N, C-alpha and C positions, 0 to 999 in steps of 0.2 A: 546557905551564904558564901561566897565568892570572894578568898581570900585576894588580895590584890596586893602590889605596888605599882605606884601613881608617878607616874611622870611630871615634873611639873609643869612642862607643856599643856598639858591635860587641864590642869587645875585654872591655868593664865587662859586658856582658850574660854574652859567652862563660865568665866568669870566676865570677860570680854562677852561672850553671844549668851545669853541667856534662852537661845533657843535652838541652841548645838549641839551634835551629841556628845560633848564634852562634858557641856550642863547634865545631862542625862547622868554623868558619871556622877557628877557631884551630890545631883537629887538621890542616886540610888544609895552613897554611904548615908547620906541624911536619915534616907529611909530606912538603911538597916539590909541592905540586899549585897549590899557589898563592904566588905571589910578591910580595911585600908592599912597595911603595914609598914612603918615608916621606923626610920635611925634616926639618932640626935642631928647627924651630918643632912639627911635626907629635911628634917623640921626645916634648919637653919637655912636653906637650899629654898624651900618653898619660901621661908620668912623673907630674906635678904631680894627673889627674882618678884615676887610678888611689889614690894616698895618700892620698884624701879618706879622715877617718875616718870618714862614713858607709858605705862598704864595706868597712870593715877584713879590706882586704887585709893580709898581711902583707907585710913588706920584700922578704924573701927570693923570694915569687911575683912583688912586680910585680917585683923585679930580673930573673928567668928570663923572663919574658914578654917585656920589651924586652929581654934578648939572642938569645931566641929569635929575635925579630922581624928584629932585626940581621944573623943568621948568616944567614937565610934570603932576607932580602930586600936591598933598594937603598937608598941615600942621593941624592936629589937635590934639587939646589939651585937649585930654581925663582926666575925671575925674574918681577920684577910684570907680569902678563897685565890683561886686559881681563874673565877669566872672573871674576864676583864672585857668592859666597853671601846670600840673605835676611838671615842670618845673619853678619858680617864677619868671625868668629871662625872660620867653618866656610872662608872664603875659600883660608885656605893649603890644602886638602886639594884644590880645584878647581885651584890652580895646581900643586901637586907631580902632579896626574893629567896635566895638559898638559905639564908637563915630563917626566915618565917616560914619554910617550905609552901610558899604563897602558888596558888597557881596562876595567876597570871601578872604579868608586867603588862599597863598599861601606861600608853605610850603614843604620841602625833608625829614619834619621827624616829623610825623602823632603822635607817641608818644607823642608827648605834645600838640598835638591838638587831643582830643580825638572825636569821631564820636556821640557818645551818649550825649555831651553837648553843641554842637554846630551843630549837624543835620550832613546827612549824604552826601557824596560826591553824588548826584544826575545829573545823564544823559537825556536829552529825544533825543533819536535818538542818533545819533555818532555826531551831531552837534550842538545842541543846550543843554545849562545847562542849568537847573531847575532854578526858581528864590524865595528865601524865605525870610521871615522877618531878619532872621539868619546867620550871614556870615559862612560859609563852608570851610572845609579847603581841599584842592584839591594838587593831583602833577603836577608837573608844565607839564605836557603833557597834562593834563586835559585843562587847563588854555589856552594853546599855540595853544592847538585844536580847539579851542571856538575861542580867539580872533580871530586866521588867517581865521576862516568861516565867521566871520562879514561882 
């Protein structure tokens, strides 16, 4: 099972486009292939962002997604760490990834998770993702492909 911190933009995209790679991430979590790691601050962000009127998600849909993430995932209480994102609002994802010893940070916004700071996306062959001691940021496609190959 892949342990990952999922950036909010992946969930938004997954709900907006049911056939996209981000939707595969949500499906992989639902099927137990990806174990999401999150903190209280991350869950709060998920709820707040998904409830924005511009997305028009129904309250029941948001509640169901967050309940599924909680059921299939693991809650962490990260301590302040040296890791920082260029976007201070995303630092909580890095801190959670470190506290959880997560294999990946799944994001659609690599700009806020620079490769140099968190390791490069690394693939061995097309089916296997290389492991390292530091979380890596990946596109949803890479993680979905890896999870579905397990």
